N, C-alpha and C positions, 0 to 999 in steps of 0.2 A: 504493501500500498503506501509506502515511503519513497518507492520510486513514482508511481502510480502519480503522486501529490508533486513532486519533485518537473514532472517531465509537464504536468501540468501550469505550475509554477513557472517556467521556462517557455510554454508557448505566448502565456499574458503578458511576459514582457517582452515578447519578441512583437506582438500582436499591438501593445500600447506604445512601443517606440517612434512608430512615426507621430503619433499624437502628440505626442511629447516634444521630440525633436523638431520638426517642422509642420505646426500646427497650420498654419496659413496654407501652405503649400497641398497640405492633405485635402482641407478641404474643397479646394479648386478643382482636384484630381477626382474627389468622390461627384463634384454638380456635372464631372465629365461622364462618368459610367452610364449613364442611360445612353448615351451616344456608340457609344463602345460594341460590336455584333456582340451576338451570343454567343457566336463559335470561338472568339480571340476569347472571350473570358471563362468559356469551358478549357480552353487549351490552357490558358493560365490554371487556373485549377488541375489540372491533370499534371500538368509540368510540375506544379508544385508538391503535389500528392508523391507524384514520382519520385524529385528528391527528398522527400520527406522519407518517405521508404527504403530509398539508400541508403540515406544516413540511419537508419534503424539498424539497416544489415549491417554495416560498416561497424558500426560501434558492439553488433552483437556478434560478428566473428572473430573476434579478440577475446571471446570467454573460451 
């Protein structure tokens, strides 16, 4: 359970970083999201999930 909480904490830190570091740029980016085609958003999400899975695989392979 402590490993799970560590992962959730790390995700929250990474998710909160753009809000903290670049609030004005982040607001502008969010306003442009409706103009981005669905396929681009899906591709971005797919690539992000793949990279996350790769990171988990690499970190677990050393055990």
